[in-house]
N, C-alpha and C positions, 0 to 999 in steps of 0.2 A: 893727832896730837891735841890734847886739851889742857888748858891751863887757866890759872887765875892771874889777872893783870890789874894794875892800879888804874884809876881813871886818867891819870896823866899819861901812862903808857898807852892806853887805849886811844886817847886824843892824838898822841903822836903818830900811832900807826894809821889812824883814820886820815890825818893830814898828809902824811907821806904818800898815800896811794889814792887820794880823793878822786883824781881824774880817771882812775881805773874802776871805781866803785868796788873796790876790794881792799879791805874786808867789807862784807855786808854787815850791817848793824841791825840786830833784832832786839826789840823790846818785847819782853814776854809778860808785861803787866796787862791788866784789863784795858779795854778801849777807853773807859772813863779816866783811868790813871794816865794813859797815853795822851789824851786830849788836854789834860791839865799841864802838860809840859814834857818834852822828850828831846833826846839827842838828835840834832839835825841830821837828816838822811836816814834815820832809822825806820824800819817797818814794824808794824805791830802784829804779833802772833800770840794771842791770848793763851797763856799756859793753862788756864782753867776751861778753855773751849773743848767741846767734845771732838773737834777736828784737829786739835793741836798736833798730835802725832802724825796724822795724815798730811798736815801742812809741812812738818819737818821732812817727811819722806819725799815730798815733791821737790825739795831744794836740791841743788847741785852739791853733791857730797865732795867734790874736788875743790870747791871754792873755800875761801877762809871766811870766818864769821866771828863777830864780837856780839855777845849776848849780855843783856842786862835786865834787871827788874828794879824793884824799889830798894831793897837792901842786900840782895845776893842769894836768897834762899831759892826762889823759883828759877833764876838763871843757873844756879849750880845744878839743880835737878834736870833742867833742859840740856845742860852741857853733858850730863851723864847719859841722857837719852840720845843725844846726837852721837856720842862716842859709841854707844850700843848699836846705832844705825850705820856705823862705818864712815862718819865724817872724818876727813883727813885733818882739818885744821879748824879748831873752834876754841874760843876762850870766853870767860865771863869776867865782868868788871867787879872787883872786890868792893863791897859796900854799896853796889848799885847806883842808881841815879841820886840817891841821898848823898853819897860820898862825892859823886860827880858835882852836884850843886855846891857842896861844902868847899870844894877846891876851886870854885868860881869858873868852871868850864861852861861852854854855851848850851843853852836850852832854847827850844823853839816850841810854839804852840800851833 
C-alpha cells in the first residue's frame, strides 16, 4: 500500500509508534540537504545516488516507511520505486520537509 499523507498525519504516526521505530523514516534528499535539517529519527538515502535502488532493495519490505524530500517530487518517485519492489506499506509526505517546516513540526541537525 502506498499513499500520500500530510505532515501532521506523518508526525502522528511517528509519535504513536516511536518506541517500535516503525514506521521507519527515510529522507531521500542529498546528504547536504539532510545535514541542513531533517526529521528526527530519519535516515538519509540519497535519491540521486548510484546505489539508491540497491539501498531500497536491502530494506525489509514488510516494515512500514514514511518517505520525504524537499517538496515531494523525489519522495513520490521513491514511493513508486518501492511499490514496484514489493514494499507492503510506504507513504510519502505531501509537500516534503518544506511543508513540514511550514506547519511548525520538529527538525533536527
